[in-house]
C-alpha positions in Angstrom: 0.0 0.0 0.0 1.3 3.4 -0.9 1.8 6.0 1.8 -1.4 7.9 2.4 -2.2 11.0 4.3 -5.8 10.6 5.5 -7.7 13.7 6.8 -10.2 13.2 9.6 -11.0 16.9 9.9 -11.3 19.7 7.3 -10.4 23.0 9.1 -10.7 26.3 7.3 -7.1 27.5 7.4 -5.7 30.3 5.3 -2.2 29.6 3.9 -1.2 27.8 7.2 2.4 27.0 8.2 3.2 23.3 8.3 5.6 22.2 11.0 7.0 18.6 11.0 8.9 16.7 13.7 10.5 13.3 13.1 12.7 11.3 15.5 16.3 12.2 15.0 19.3 13.5 16.9 18.2 14.1 20.5 14.6 13.4 19.4 14.3 17.2 19.0 11.7 17.1 16.2 9.3 14.7 17.9 9.7 16.3 21.3 9.2 19.9 20.1 6.2 19.0 17.8 4.5 17.0 20.5 5.0 19.8 23.0 3.4 22.3 20.6 0.4 20.0 20.1 -0.1 19.8 23.9 0.5 23.4 24.8 -1.5 24.9 21.9 -4.4 22.4 22.5 -4.3 21.5 18.9 -7.0 19.3 17.3 -6.6 16.0 15.4 -6.5 16.6 11.6 -5.6 13.1 10.3 -2.9 10.5 10.1 -0.3 8.9 7.8 -0.5 5.2 7.0 1.4 2.6 5.0 2.0 -1.1 5.1 5.7 -0.2 5.2 5.2 1.5 8.7 5.5 -0.5 12.0 2.2 -2.2 12.8 1.2 -0.5 16.0 -0.9 2.1 17.8 0.5 4.8 20.1 -1.7 5.2 23.3 -2.3 8.6 24.8 -4.8 9.3 27.6 -6.2 5.8 27.2 -6.9 6.3 23.5 -5.0 4.5 20.6 -3.7 6.7 17.8 -1.7 6.2 14.6 2.0 6.9 15.4 2.3 9.4 12.5 -0.4 12.1 12.9 -1.5 15.5 11.9 -2.9 18.3 14.1 -4.2 21.8 13.5 -4.8 25.0 15.3 -7.4 27.4 13.9 -6.2 30.1 16.3 -2.6 29.9 15.2 -3.3 29.0 11.5 -1.0 26.0 12.0 -0.6 22.3 11.0 1.7 20.0 12.8 2.9 16.6 11.5 4.7 14.4 13.9 6.0 10.9 14.0 6.6 8.7 17.1 8.6 6.1 15.1 11.8 6.4 13.1 10.9 6.5 9.4 12.2 3.5 7.5 14.8 4.7 5.0 13.0 2.8 2.2 9.9 5.0 2.7 11.7 8.4 2.9 11.2 9.5 -0.8 7.6 8.3 -0.9 6.8 10.0 2.4 8.5 13.2 1.3 6.4 13.2 -1.9 3.2 12.7 0.2 4.0 15.5 2.5 4.9 17.9 -0.3 1.7 17.1 -2.2 -0.3 17.5 1.0 1.3 20.9 1.6 0.5 22.1 -1.9 -3.1 20.8 -1.7 -3.6 22.6 1.6 -2.1 25.8 0.2 0.6 25.8 3.0 2.6 29.0 3.1 5.8 27.3 4.2 7.1 24.0 5.7 9.3 24.2 8.8 11.2 21.0 9.8 12.4 20.7 13.4 15.5 18.6 14.3 18.8 18.3 16.0 22.5 18.6 15.0 25.7 17.5 16.7 26.9 19.9 19.3 29.7 22.1 18.0 30.3 24.4 20.9 28.4 25.4 24.0 25.0 24.0 22.9 23.7 27.5 22.3 23.1 27.6 18.5 20.3 26.7 16.2 21.4 26.1 12.6 19.2 26.8 9.6 19.0 25.5 6.1 16.5 27.2 3.8 15.2 26.6 0.3 16.0 30.1 -0.8 18.3 33.0 0.1 15.5 35.3 1.2 14.3 32.8 3.8 17.9 32.2 5.0 18.6 35.9 5.4 15.4 36.4 7.4 16.3 33.5 9.7 19.8 34.8 10.3 18.3 37.9 11.9 17.0 35.8 14.8 19.2 35.4 17.9 21.6 32.5 18.1 20.8 31.3 14.5 23.5 30.4 12.0 23.1 29.2 8.4 24.9 26.1 7.2 27.0 27.0 4.2 28.4 23.6 3.3 27.3 20.1 4.3 24.4 17.6 3.9 21.1 16.9 5.5 19.3 13.6 5.2 15.9 12.0 5.5 12.5 13.5 4.8 13.8 17.0 5.6 16.7 16.7 3.1 14.4 15.5 0.3 11.9 18.3 1.0 14.6 21.0 1.0 15.9 19.9 -2.3 12.5 19.9 -3.8 11.6 23.3 -2.4 14.8 24.8 -3.7 14.1 23.6 -7.3 10.4 24.5 -7.2 10.8 27.8 -5.2 8.6 26.5 -2.4 9.5 28.0 1.1 11.0 25.3 3.3 13.1 25.8 6.5 15.1 23.3 8.5 15.8 24.3 12.1 18.5 22.2 13.8 19.3 22.8 17.4 22.6 21.5 18.9 21.7 18.3 20.6 23.2 15.3 22.4 23.4 12.2 20.3 23.0 9.6 23.1 19.7 10.8 24.7 16.5 12.7 24.4 17.5 16.4 24.8 14.7 18.7 26.1 17.1 21.7 26.1 17.7 21.3 22.4 13.9 21.1 21.9 13.4 24.3 23.9 16.1 26.0 21.8 14.4 25.1 18.5 11.0 26.2 19.9 12.5 29.5 21.0 13.7 30.1 17.4 10.3 29.0 16.1 8.7 31.8 18.1 10.5 34.2 15.8 8.5 32.8 12.9 5.2 31.8 14.4 3.3 33.9 16.9 2.6 31.8 20.0 2.2 34.6 22.6 3.1 33.2 26.1 1.6 29.8 25.6 4.9 28.1 24.6 7.6 28.1 27.2 10.6 26.0 28.3 10.2 22.2 28.1 10.0 21.1 31.7 7.6 19.2 34.0 5.4 16.2 33.3 5.3 16.6 29.5 5.2 13.0 28.1 6.7 11.5 25.0 6.1 8.1 23.5 9.0 6.7 21.5 8.5 3.6 19.4 11.7 1.8 18.3 11.5 -1.0 15.8 14.0 -3.8 16.4 15.9 -5.5 13.6 13.4 -7.0 11.1 14.3 -10.6 12.0 13.1 -10.0 15.5 9.6 -8.7 14.5 9.4 -6.7 17.8 8.9 -3.2 18.9 10.1 -1.4 22.0 7.9 1.4 23.4 9.3 4.0 25.9 7.0 6.4 27.8 9.1 9.1 29.4 8.6 12.5 30.9 11.0 15.5 31.0 11.1 15.0 34.8 12.4 11.4 34.3 15.2 12.7 32.1 16.2 15.5 34.4 16.4 13.0 37.3 18.3 10.3 35.3 20.6 12.8 33.6 20.0 11.0 30.3 18.1 8.2 28.6 20.3 6.1 26.4 18.9 4.8 23.1 21.9 3.1 21.7 20.7 -0.3 22.5 17.6 0.3 20.3 19.7 0.9 17.1 
């Protein structure tokens, strides 16, 4: 079955911003996107499904959900796409095409991808890659933001950026310096702070602390046919110092 984005709601949004968050370095994208959904009290908009995805449901507040989902906020004119599982590399191109087509159909004004990057200094920078120079220069005006001149970016974000550059569609990748070995709430807070320079959240979005919960679903090697599910809070991480994920790779 091809990757499908199924809408369960039809909000009347006017050129909304689409923010995506996928598991990656420090789990920055998933953590930040999930936090926004909770803090902005966003409503379900749909889900993404494919036979190539792990066969599972994520459970939140007693209710099962597809692990790759869409939410919307009428108030903030915003759509969020988040995934609680690591996207299989074999599906990256097809998923990127589905997201890009969805964005065009919904008349999205820009796509913003949230993620992490290896710490290069004091963990105080958010790096940006944009699909055109105008966007890049706008982003460089924000505090503690630096553009990446040379390098590479992979996964869904990389494919979307390349497509956006060719077709002149506004796409931004925000990459907060993050630890590789564990979920990094500080990095997620950094990327959210930068995001506040693009999207108006008023005072609703703050620092990631407290009992905010995240579900992480990790697929084991194919021959094992098993999945590992972690449910952790920011408090858990602050107490433990870190949550290692190496054994799940």
